[in-house]
Structures are given as structure tokens and as C-alpha cells.
C-alpha positions as CSV (number, residue, x, y, z in Angstrom):
1,M,-62.1,12.4,61.4
2,A,-63.9,15.0,63.5
3,N,-64.0,14.7,67.2
4,T,-66.9,16.9,67.9
5,K,-70.3,17.7,66.3
6,S,-69.2,21.2,65.4
7,A,-66.0,19.9,63.8
8,A,-68.0,17.5,61.7
9,K,-70.3,20.2,60.6
10,R,-67.3,22.4,59.6
11,A,-65.9,19.5,57.6
12,R,-69.2,19.1,55.7
13,Q,-69.4,22.9,55.1
14,T,-65.8,22.8,53.7
15,I,-66.7,20.1,51.3
16,T,-69.7,22.0,50.0
17,R,-67.8,25.2,49.7
18,T,-64.9,23.6,48.0
19,T,-67.2,22.0,45.4
20,T,-68.9,25.4,44.7
21,N,-65.6,27.3,44.5
22,R,-64.1,24.7,42.1
23,R,-67.1,24.8,39.8
24,S,-67.0,28.6,39.7
25,T,-63.2,28.9,39.1
26,S,-63.4,26.1,36.5
27,T,-66.0,27.9,34.6
28,V,-64.0,31.1,34.6
29,K,-60.8,29.3,33.4
30,S,-62.6,27.4,30.6
31,N,-64.3,30.7,29.4
32,L,-60.9,32.4,29.4
33,K,-59.4,29.6,27.3
34,K,-62.2,29.9,24.8
35,V,-61.7,33.7,24.5
36,R,-57.9,33.3,24.1
37,S,-58.2,30.6,21.4
38,A,-60.8,32.7,19.5
39,I,-58.5,35.7,19.6
40,E,-55.5,33.7,18.5
41,G,-57.5,32.3,15.6
42,G,-58.5,35.8,14.6
43,K,-62.3,35.0,14.8
44,K,-63.7,38.4,15.9
45,D,-67.4,37.4,16.2
46,E,-66.6,34.2,18.1
47,A,-64.1,36.0,20.4
48,T,-66.7,38.8,21.1
49,E,-69.3,36.2,22.1
50,A,-66.8,34.2,24.2
51,A,-65.7,37.5,25.9
52,K,-69.2,38.3,27.0
53,Q,-69.5,34.9,28.7
54,F,-66.1,35.3,30.2
55,L,-66.8,38.7,31.6
56,S,-70.1,37.6,33.0
57,S,-68.6,34.5,34.7
58,M,-65.7,36.6,36.1
59,D,-68.0,39.2,37.5
60,K,-70.1,36.5,39.2
61,A,-67.0,35.0,40.7
62,V,-65.8,38.3,42.0
63,K,-69.3,39.1,43.5
64,A,-69.2,35.7,45.3
65,G,-65.6,36.4,46.6
66,R,-64.0,33.5,44.7
67,V,-61.7,35.7,42.5
68,H,-60.0,38.9,43.7
69,R,-61.4,42.1,42.3
70,N,-58.0,43.4,41.0
71,S,-57.2,40.1,39.4
72,A,-60.5,40.0,37.6
73,N,-60.1,43.6,36.4
74,R,-56.6,42.8,35.1
75,H,-57.9,39.8,33.1
76,K,-60.8,41.8,31.7
77,S,-58.6,44.6,30.7
78,V,-56.2,42.3,28.8
79,I,-59.1,40.6,27.0
80,Q,-60.7,44.0,26.0
81,K,-57.4,45.2,24.6
82,A,-56.9,42.0,22.6
83,L,-60.4,42.3,21.2
84,A,-59.8,45.9,20.2
85,K,-56.7,44.9,18.3
86,L,-58.8,42.4,16.2
87,A,-60.9,45.2,14.8
């Protein structure tokens, strides 16, 4: 329980930010799972479409500062290489 008005406000801000961050990272993770399952299944068209969604969500998360730039680049690189092997 907050003792001051400013501490109460910070607690409210934390709740809002936590919710937003969770939503963003959850989207990225679920999109990554879709891409990986499509690649493992050998479904090139489905994997390509899922990769587009994944790359978009990852770039948005990086832009907002929710995912580190280097981590995002590493994930994107691995996915692109896996897609190239499907061809």
C-alpha cells in the first residue's frame, strides 16, 4: 500500500505498463511459436505468412523498448535462415 500520492500514482503506472508489456511480449512469443511449428511441419507458405507477422510484432516490440534490439535481430536471423532452408 502506497503511503503518498506520488507512490500511489507510480503503483498505478506500473500496473498499466506491466499489462502493456505482457500483451506485447505474449504476442511476440505466440507468433514465434506459430512460425516454428510451420517450419517444423514443412509448410512453406504458412511459415512465410507467420514469419511476416512475427517480424512485424518483433519490430514493434523493439521500437517500444520491450525487447532488446540484439535479441530481436538474433531471432529474426534464425527464422530467416530456417525459411531459406525450406525452399
